[in-house]
N, C-alpha and C positions, 0 to 999 in steps of 0.2 A: 504494499500500499506505499510505503516511503518511497519508490522509485518516482513518479513523476513529481511530486510534490522538494520530493530531495532535489531534483534538479531547476526547478522554479523559483525559491525560494532567495537563492540570492539576488535575482532580479530585481523582487520585488522588492526585500531588502531593501539594496542602494540604489535603483535606477526608477523606482516605480514613481513617488511622489518629484523626483526631477520631471521624467517625462509629464506627468499632466501638468507642472508646473510651467511648462514652455509651450504649453497650449492654454492661452489667454480666459477664451470665453470657458474654457473646462474649469479651469484652476481656480479664475474671479468666482462660478457658481459654489464651488464646494471649502472656499478658503472665507469664512463667513458664517462667526457662531448659527448652530440650527440649522446647516445642513441637511440633507436626507441622501443618504448614498445606498442603494440594492446593486451587492454582489453576488451575482445568480450562478448558481452553482461554485458555489463556493470550492469546494471538495476543502483539504486540509486546511483551511483559512492563513494560507499564507500571504494571504492577495488580501483579505480584510484586514491583516492587521496591520501590513501595509499601508491601507487609505487611512483607517483609523492612525498611525502615527506622522500620515503628511496632513492630513486632514481633523488637526487637535480639536477644533467646535464642531466637528459635525456628529451628528452618528448615523451607525449605517447600521444596515439591514443585511445579514445573508445567507445564502436561501440556497440547499442540495436535497437533491431528494436519496443520498442514501445516509443514513444514521450513522454508523461508526466513522465517517468521513467529519460528521456535525463535531460527535462525541470529544475527536483528535481536535479539531475547527477550540472547539471550547477550551478543551486542558489550553490549549497552547495560549489563547487569548487573555486567558487569566492568566498564564506566566507571566505575556508580555504587557501587563499590568491594561490591558484596551476592555477587558469583559465587561466594563460601566458604560461604556458608549455603543458594542456592537451585542445585536442581538442576532443567536444563530441561530436559526429553524432549520431542519425536516420539511420539508416540499417540495414536490412536483411546482416546476416553475412554470407548465403550460397552461394559456390563459393569463397569466401576469397580467396588472395591467402595472406599470409604471407611473400610472400618477399619479403623486406626491412624492416623487423620487426629482430631486435637480440634478445626482448624475445617477445612473445606471449601466454597470461595467458585468461580462463574461470574461472575465479571462484565464480561469484553473479549466475551462469545459470545453471552446474554442477545439483542442487535440483529437476530443474525441468525436466529433462531430461530423457531418458527412457533407 
């Protein structure tokens, strides 16, 4: 289970915040108190943690259909100290509306989609 998360973790930890800050239209929406971010199919949580660190004023909702992945993500969010601003849910995103979110991302799942 840790193969893909281990390979993507360094990019999320060291590059995601800088990459998003390089897109002013996105960064300005997310870098304000009360911003809401949706992380779709978050896997083991590294993207969610990186979003929480990059945008400390934001609230992040992260979803994945795989319960063991969400359990791992919750543990990692606690260890990273961002669990108070991150809501991790087991959920199928089919039919999900992104209304009410300032930014919606799907980082951890693209490699699984055809």
